[in-house]
N, C-alpha and C positions, 0 to 999 in steps of 0.2 A: 173787339173788332177782329175782322176776317185777316188772317195776314197778307195773304195777298191785293185786299183792299189797303190796305195801307204801304203797296210798294208804290215808291216815286220815282220815277225813271231818271236817271242822272243825266245830265247836260252833253254826256260825250254820245250815249246810249240814244236821246233824242234829238242828235245833229246826225249822227249816224243814218236815223230813220229819215230825215228828211234828207239827206244826200239819196240814199236809196231811191224816193220816193221820187224826184228829179229826175236821175237818171233813167228810170222807169218810164218815165211820162217824157222826158224829151229822147227816148225811142220808141215813143207810143209799143211800150210792153205792158203785158197785167202778170200782176203778181199772185199765188195762193200761198197759201198755208195750210200744214196738218201738224199738228199739236195734242200732244199729250200732257207732259206735266205742265206742261206751262197755260195749261188750258183756256186757250186765245187771248193771252196775251199780247202776243207779238201781232194775230191781226188787228187785238183793239188798236195797237200802236200805230199798226200801218194805215187804220181808218179815222185817226185822231187826228191827222194832220192838214189842214185846210190848203187846198191849194191841188194836192197833189195825189189827194185819195181816192180818186178815183181809177188808176194805176190797181187800186187793191180789189184784186174780181171775186175772190170765194175763201174763206178759210174753214178747217174741216177742226172741228174738235173731236178725239178718239179717244177718251180716257180709258175706258175699257175692252178687251181683247173684242169684245164681241162687236165693237165700234168696229176699231179698224179693220177686222176682218169683213165685216158688212156694208160698210163705209166707203173705204179703201183697198176692200181684194186682197186685206195680207193673208197670208194662206195658213191655215191652221196648223199645218207640221211650222211655219215660222213660228209661229207663236208658242204651241206645246213644246218645241225643241232646245230653238237658238232662244227665246223670249220675246216678252213685246220690250224689253229694253236690250237691243242686241243691235249690231250692225246689220243686219238680215230683216230687221223690223223696222231702222229706218229707212236703209234704202228703198224697202216696199212701199212705206208711208210716202215717201216724196215721188217714185214714180206714181202710185195709186193716186195721188194730188195731182198730178198732172195728169192723166190716162182722163179722169173724173172732172178736168175743170177746162177752162177758154184760156188758161196764165201761159205763160211764156216761162216765168222761172218759178221755180216751187223752193220751198222749202220745210224741211221735217223734223221736229222735235221727242224724244222720248226718252224718262232717266228715272232717275230718281232724284226727289228735293232733299228726301232725310230719309235715315235711315230705315229701314224694313224689318218687319220682322223674322228674313233670314239672313243668314250671312252674305246671300246674294248681292243683297238688296244694300250695295255701297252707297250710303249717301253723299249725294256729290256727281254721281254716274251719268253725266248724258250723251246719249249717241245722235249725231243731226246728221242731216243728207240733205242736198240739195240737188236740184236737177233744171236742166233750160230744155225746151223743145230742141231737138236732134241730135243730142248729147243724154247719154247716162248718166243717172246719178251718181254721186259722189259722198264718202262717207268722213265723218270726224267723231272721234272718241276726245270725249275732255272729261278731267277728274276736279271737280272744281275744289270738293272736299266738305265734310259737314260744317257748312257754314249757313247754314238757316235755308231756309225754303225759299224766304225773298231775293237773299242773296243768290240761290244759286239758278233762281227762276232771271232776273236780271242779266246775269252771266252767261244762261242760253238764249236772251233776246238779243245779247250784242255777239255772240259769233254766229247764231242764225241770221242779221243782218249783215254779216260779213261776206259769209260764204253767197249769199243772192247779189249783194253788189260785185261777189268775184265773176259768178255767175253771170250776170248782167253787162259787164266788161269784157268779157271773153264772146260776147254775140257779134 
């Protein structure tokens, strides 16, 4: 079985998603995501909760550099010099999702869920950015370690949900 399909969402993450959607609904805000290493899991989680899933406006799954550039306008120079897994890329993903959606709050996730072929591909290194209308994006870097693809993705979901919640509370 594919590892991602074996992912079960722990109750604290599910509760956090419910809380985020309730806050968005209460404030009539729309949400969007820009995801690379999570492959759309955040968008899936936010659309899987009945009652408030209408607060989710859209999601971008941009796994390749070409998709990041074409769909969200991440500059080639960022991808070539900083890399797709970097602060600059995460910030550009968040801004691109905000610019290309009707969302009020967005989250972007890019990282390495497991070790790659080069030493620069640190297992569990994930860059996050969130942005809200009227405010620039903010960044967070997490080093979850070599804990396995599914567990890195779970940790990434929790971090992104917390960042979006913080942005909603700041509005």
